[in-house]
C-alpha positions in Angstrom: 73.6 70.7 80.0 74.0 69.8 76.3 76.5 67.1 77.2 74.0 65.6 79.7 71.2 65.6 77.1 73.5 64.0 74.5 74.5 61.3 77.1 70.8 60.8 77.9 70.0 60.3 74.2 72.8 57.8 73.8 71.6 55.8 76.9 68.0 56.0 75.7 69.1 54.6 72.3 71.3 51.8 73.5 68.9 50.8 76.2 66.5 49.5 73.6 67.3 45.8 72.9 66.0 46.1 69.3 68.4 49.0 68.5 71.3 47.2 70.2 70.5 43.9 68.4 70.3 45.7 65.1 73.6 47.4 65.5 75.3 44.1 66.6 73.9 42.3 63.6 75.0 45.0 61.2 78.5 45.0 62.7 78.7 41.2 62.5 77.6 41.2 58.9 80.0 43.9 57.9 82.9 42.1 59.7 82.0 38.8 58.0 82.1 40.4 54.5 85.3 42.3 55.4 87.0 39.1 56.5 85.7 37.4 53.3 87.1 40.1 51.1 90.5 40.0 52.9 90.7 36.3 52.5 89.7 36.5 48.8 92.3 39.2 48.2 95.0 37.1 50.0 94.1 34.0 47.8 94.3 36.2 44.7 97.7 37.5 45.6 98.9 34.0 46.5 97.6 32.7 43.1 99.5 35.4 41.2 102.7 34.5 43.1 102.1 30.8 42.5 101.5 31.3 38.8 104.6 33.5 38.5 106.7 31.0 40.3 105.4 28.1 38.2 106.1 30.0 35.0 109.6 31.0 36.2 110.5 27.4 37.2 109.0 25.9 34.0 110.4 28.3 31.4 113.3 29.8 33.2 114.0 33.5 33.7 112.0 35.6 31.2 114.1 37.4 28.7 112.5 40.8 28.2 114.2 41.3 24.8 112.7 38.0 23.5 109.3 38.9 24.9 109.4 42.3 23.2 110.5 40.7 19.9 107.7 38.1 20.1 105.1 40.8 20.8 106.3 42.9 17.8 106.2 39.8 15.6 102.6 39.2 16.4 101.6 42.6 15.1 
């Protein structure tokens, strides 16, 4: 009996066009922002890789000992 009442409540809710439309719009907006965030994150990661590759090819392989010495000399 409880399952039938729950099913009736679900049908009664989804049968209303306004409720269905609201949920569809909410899902669409959330999906749009999720895809935008994913694309933004992908561009961010790509940019980090591009920058690292550019530095590597311009200046050669970084020497960690020289980097540490330079950092200490600044202080």
